Structures are given as C-alpha cells and as structure tokens.
Residue frames as qw, qx, qy, qz and C-alpha x, y, z in Angstrom:
[[0.747, -0.111, 0.636, -0.155, -173.33, 38.81, 195.17],
 [0.822, 0.538, 0.184, -0.038, -173.68, 38.31, 191.39],
 [0.309, 0.845, -0.430, 0.073, -170.27, 39.89, 190.81],
 [0.422, -0.519, 0.730, -0.141, -168.73, 37.47, 193.32],
 [0.836, 0.176, 0.508, -0.106, -170.38, 34.54, 191.54],
 [0.658, 0.749, -0.074, -0.009, -168.99, 35.79, 188.22],
 [0.034, 0.778, -0.616, 0.119, -165.47, 36.05, 189.62],
 [0.612, -0.278, 0.722, -0.167, -165.74, 32.61, 191.21],
 [0.847, 0.422, 0.305, -0.106, -167.08, 31.14, 187.96],
 [0.482, 0.815, -0.318, 0.036, -164.18, 32.67, 186.03],
 [0.208, -0.636, 0.727, -0.156, -161.66, 31.26, 188.52],
 [0.765, -0.017, 0.619, -0.175, -163.29, 27.82, 188.43],
 [0.785, 0.610, 0.086, -0.067, -163.28, 27.83, 184.63],
 [0.248, 0.816, -0.516, 0.074, -159.61, 28.89, 184.53],
 [0.438, -0.441, 0.764, -0.171, -158.71, 26.05, 186.92],
 [0.826, 0.234, 0.487, -0.161, -160.74, 23.51, 184.94],
 [0.641, 0.755, -0.131, -0.046, -159.24, 24.67, 181.66],
 [0.012, 0.739, -0.666, 0.101, -155.70, 24.46, 183.09],
 [0.637, -0.226, 0.712, -0.191, -156.40, 21.00, 184.47],
 [0.824, 0.391, 0.399, -0.092, -157.76, 19.63, 181.20],
 [0.619, 0.779, -0.054, 0.085, -155.67, 21.44, 178.61],
 [0.157, 0.816, -0.508, 0.228, -152.37, 22.21, 180.30],
 [0.477, -0.474, 0.698, -0.247, -151.94, 19.60, 183.02],
 [0.804, 0.128, 0.571, -0.102, -153.53, 16.62, 181.31],
 [0.194, 0.638, -0.462, -0.585, -152.85, 17.82, 177.73],
 [0.792, 0.172, 0.582, -0.062, -154.47, 14.99, 175.78],
 [0.583, 0.785, -0.098, -0.185, -153.47, 16.57, 172.47],
 [0.088, 0.717, -0.691, -0.037, -149.76, 15.85, 172.86],
 [0.508, -0.196, 0.826, -0.146, -150.32, 12.34, 174.17],
 [0.756, 0.467, 0.408, -0.212, -152.70, 11.51, 171.32],
 [0.482, 0.813, -0.287, -0.153, -150.40, 12.95, 168.66],
 [0.108, -0.587, 0.802, -0.018, -147.46, 10.97, 170.02],
 [0.613, -0.007, 0.764, -0.200, -149.45, 7.74, 170.31],
 [0.714, 0.548, 0.419, -0.116, -150.95, 7.93, 166.82],
 [0.545, -0.148, 0.427, 0.706, -148.08, 9.67, 165.05],
 [0.182, 0.573, 0.485, 0.635, -150.31, 12.33, 163.48],
 [0.015, -0.230, 0.188, -0.955, -151.40, 15.85, 164.38],
 [0.172, 0.303, 0.733, -0.585, -154.27, 16.45, 166.77],
 [0.461, 0.392, -0.068, -0.793, -156.28, 18.11, 163.99],
 [0.457, 0.195, -0.779, -0.382, -156.03, 14.93, 161.91],
 [0.091, -0.128, -0.932, 0.326, -157.17, 12.95, 164.95],
 [0.333, 0.362, 0.400, -0.773, -160.22, 15.23, 165.29],
 [0.514, 0.328, -0.442, -0.658, -161.02, 14.58, 161.62],
 [0.344, 0.067, -0.933, -0.078, -160.80, 10.80, 162.15],
 [0.065, 0.237, 0.791, -0.560, -163.01, 10.98, 165.25],
 [0.437, 0.378, 0.089, -0.811, -165.58, 13.06, 163.36],
 [0.514, 0.278, -0.634, -0.507, -165.59, 10.66, 160.41],
 [0.144, -0.030, -0.971, 0.190, -166.04, 7.72, 162.78],
 [0.205, 0.400, 0.639, -0.624, -169.23, 9.36, 164.08],
 [0.493, 0.655, 0.102, -0.564, -170.34, 10.69, 160.66],
 [0.564, -0.011, 0.715, 0.413, -169.63, 8.09, 157.97],
 [0.403, 0.544, 0.579, 0.454, -169.82, 9.33, 154.40],
 [0.103, -0.838, -0.163, 0.511, -169.26, 12.96, 155.41],
 [0.580, 0.717, 0.145, 0.358, -168.26, 15.48, 152.78],
 [0.523, 0.084, -0.154, 0.834, -165.31, 17.85, 152.78],
 [0.150, -0.564, -0.152, -0.797, -167.82, 20.70, 153.02],
 [0.712, -0.614, -0.295, -0.171, -169.20, 19.22, 156.23],
 [0.762, -0.227, -0.214, 0.567, -165.66, 19.10, 157.64],
 [0.254, 0.367, 0.020, 0.895, -165.00, 22.71, 156.64],
 [0.418, -0.628, -0.197, -0.626, -168.17, 23.73, 158.45],
 [0.819, -0.475, -0.317, 0.055, -167.64, 21.51, 161.50],
 [0.728, -0.282, -0.111, 0.615, -164.08, 22.66, 162.13],
 [0.057, 0.975, 0.083, -0.198, -164.49, 26.26, 160.92],
 [0.557, -0.399, 0.475, 0.552, -161.49, 25.68, 158.72],
 [0.277, 0.614, -0.381, -0.633, -160.35, 26.68, 155.29],
 [0.912, 0.319, 0.093, -0.240, -161.40, 24.41, 152.40],
 [0.563, 0.648, -0.502, 0.107, -157.82, 24.23, 151.12],
 [0.161, -0.513, 0.752, -0.381, -156.49, 23.18, 154.53],
 [0.794, -0.011, 0.473, -0.383, -159.16, 20.48, 154.92],
 [0.838, 0.505, -0.155, -0.135, -158.29, 19.23, 151.44],
 [0.310, 0.636, -0.668, 0.231, -154.59, 18.96, 152.40],
 [0.454, -0.326, 0.706, -0.435, -155.46, 17.10, 155.61],
 [0.880, 0.207, 0.271, -0.330, -157.71, 14.69, 153.69],
 [0.682, 0.611, -0.402, -0.018, -155.00, 14.13, 151.09],
 [0.027, 0.554, -0.767, 0.323, -152.50, 13.24, 153.84],
 [0.613, -0.129, 0.641, -0.444, -154.94, 10.90, 155.59],
 [0.881, 0.395, 0.026, -0.260, -155.80, 9.25, 152.28],
 [0.499, 0.651, -0.565, 0.091, -152.10, 8.83, 151.43],
 [0.098, -0.424, 0.821, -0.370, -151.40, 7.14, 154.77],
 [0.351, -0.106, -0.910, -0.191, -154.30, 4.74, 154.27],
 [0.074, 0.185, 0.688, -0.698, -156.68, 6.18, 156.89],
 [0.464, 0.533, 0.415, -0.573, -159.51, 7.17, 154.55],
 [0.352, 0.236, 0.714, 0.557, -160.93, 6.94, 151.07],
 [0.280, 0.482, 0.097, -0.825, -162.61, 9.64, 149.02],
 [0.266, 0.247, 0.847, 0.388, -165.15, 8.67, 146.40],
 [0.193, -0.138, -0.301, -0.924, -167.63, 10.50, 144.21],
 [0.419, 0.224, 0.607, -0.637, -171.13, 10.82, 145.62],
 [0.251, 0.261, 0.857, 0.367, -173.44, 8.85, 143.29],
 [0.125, 0.810, 0.559, -0.130, -176.12, 11.55, 143.63],
 [0.131, 0.985, -0.069, -0.088, -173.76, 14.45, 142.95],
 [0.887, 0.213, -0.039, 0.409, -170.52, 13.58, 141.14],
 [0.218, 0.769, -0.209, 0.563, -169.04, 16.97, 142.09],
 [0.534, -0.671, 0.321, -0.403, -169.16, 16.01, 145.77],
 [0.503, 0.285, -0.796, 0.178, -166.74, 13.55, 147.37],
 [0.800, -0.524, -0.058, -0.287, -167.84, 11.27, 150.19],
 [0.162, 0.598, -0.711, 0.332, -165.20, 10.41, 152.77],
 [0.917, -0.313, -0.143, -0.201, -165.05, 7.04, 154.49],
 [0.350, -0.688, 0.630, -0.086, -162.58, 5.66, 156.96],
 [0.661, 0.279, -0.693, -0.069, -160.60, 2.59, 156.04],
 [0.841, -0.395, -0.363, 0.072, -160.12, -0.15, 158.62],
 [0.579, 0.053, -0.286, 0.761, -156.83, 1.54, 159.56],
 [0.083, -0.427, 0.003, -0.900, -158.63, 4.87, 159.96],
 [0.701, -0.518, -0.272, -0.407, -161.33, 3.27, 162.14],
 [0.817, -0.224, -0.376, 0.376, -158.65, 1.60, 164.27],
 [0.346, 0.208, -0.207, 0.891, -156.89, 4.95, 164.74],
 [0.361, -0.498, -0.114, -0.780, -160.17, 6.64, 165.66],
 [0.818, -0.445, -0.341, -0.127, -160.97, 3.89, 168.18],
 [0.695, -0.058, -0.347, 0.628, -157.47, 4.16, 169.65],
 [0.085, 0.345, -0.098, 0.930, -157.85, 7.94, 169.98],
 [0.581, -0.518, -0.223, -0.586, -161.29, 7.60, 171.57],
 [0.844, -0.317, -0.400, 0.167, -159.92, 5.07, 174.04],
 [0.517, 0.065, -0.287, 0.804, -157.07, 7.37, 175.01],
 [0.154, -0.432, -0.037, -0.888, -159.45, 10.32, 175.41],
 [0.712, -0.495, -0.338, -0.365, -161.64, 8.27, 177.75],
 [0.701, -0.136, -0.491, 0.498, -158.76, 7.64, 180.16],
 [0.290, -0.937, -0.183, -0.065, -159.18, 10.02, 183.09],
 [0.259, 0.753, -0.410, 0.444, -156.31, 12.30, 184.04],
 [0.600, -0.010, -0.680, 0.421, -154.09, 10.94, 186.81],
 [0.043, -0.240, 0.362, -0.900, -155.05, 13.87, 189.04],
 [0.677, -0.293, -0.205, -0.644, -158.57, 12.48, 189.40],
 [0.755, -0.091, -0.634, 0.141, -157.13, 9.48, 191.25],
 [0.228, 0.132, -0.533, 0.804, -156.33, 11.83, 194.13],
 [0.482, -0.234, 0.042, -0.843, -160.06, 12.42, 194.69],
 [0.319, 0.013, 0.879, -0.354, -162.17, 10.18, 196.88],
 [0.052, 0.372, 0.865, 0.332, -165.20, 8.38, 195.43],
 [0.031, -0.772, -0.541, 0.333, -167.42, 10.93, 197.18],
 [0.083, -0.643, 0.169, 0.743, -165.46, 13.85, 195.71],
 [0.090, -0.047, 0.766, 0.635, -165.67, 12.30, 192.24],
 [0.029, 0.583, 0.809, 0.071, -169.44, 11.85, 192.65],
 [0.053, -0.797, -0.267, 0.539, -169.75, 15.50, 193.71],
 [0.113, -0.429, 0.468, 0.765, -167.63, 16.60, 190.74],
 [0.085, 0.229, 0.858, 0.451, -169.84, 14.57, 188.39],
 [0.005, 0.736, 0.653, -0.176, -173.02, 16.09, 189.85],
 [0.086, -0.739, -0.008, 0.668, -171.61, 19.60, 189.51],
 [0.099, -0.243, 0.648, 0.715, -170.52, 19.01, 185.91],
 [0.072, 0.453, 0.859, 0.227, -173.92, 17.52, 185.10],
 [0.031, -0.804, -0.455, 0.381, -175.60, 20.56, 186.63],
 [0.116, -0.614, 0.246, 0.741, -173.32, 23.01, 184.81],
 [0.025, -0.117, 0.757, 0.642, -174.00, 21.28, 181.48],
 [0.263, 0.438, 0.825, -0.241, -177.73, 20.86, 182.05],
 [0.325, 0.732, 0.182, -0.570, -178.67, 23.90, 179.97],
 [0.795, 0.575, 0.182, 0.067, -177.03, 22.51, 176.87]]
C-alpha cells in the first residue's frame, strides 16, 4: 500500500510540475513582459519583500555565486531598477534598495505571477475548491 502511495505521489508531482513549469511556464512570459531574465525578476521580487537587503543575503537566498550576484546587481542598477549604498553601520556592506522603476517592475511581475494558468479555467468551481483543499493539506506540514 505504501509503495502504491509513493508511486501515485511521484506521478501527481510530475503532473503538477509539468503543469506549472512546462505548460504554464511563467518564466518565459515574465521575461518577455519585463524584458529581463527570470533571475533578475526573482531578485526584484526578493528586494520588494526585503528592503535594504545586502548582496550577501542575496547570495545566501539564491544559493548563487557572489560574483554572479554582483553582475546582476550591476545590470539592475545600470537600468535604473535599484540603488546600492553603503550601510551606515558597516561601510564595507552595501544596502540594496529598489527605485520606483524597480518597485514597478516587481509589482508587474507579482501581478503576472498571480494570474492563474488558463488550464484552471477548465475546472468547475467545485473542482477548484477540491484542488485548493488538497494543496492546503499537502502544504500543511510546512
């Protein structure tokens, strides 16, 4: 019985992953809409939620190389999306803040991410409610 549940869980996860990542593919749509890479969009979204973050926090959050994060920040600063300034408590550390343009891009990205995939429109209200309950239950353990 447990083996069957494991196989079913793996199949359900594969279907869900395909639906979200391959069928809906928000990364391509976001990159096209905003004219920047999806990684840069993730940085903007993070900075919107964590004002005054440091580059070190970004390196840790995205499990990325410090040099790569620095290049991304340089590009986003050059296009007017963010500002880097010295931390008054530690001049060696730079604090990163979004400009109004950066906040607008982050809000646009968040709005696009909140749009449900078209495939969900094929489900009835009852099916959507069941899906929501199941997702809530699956995520209940954290």
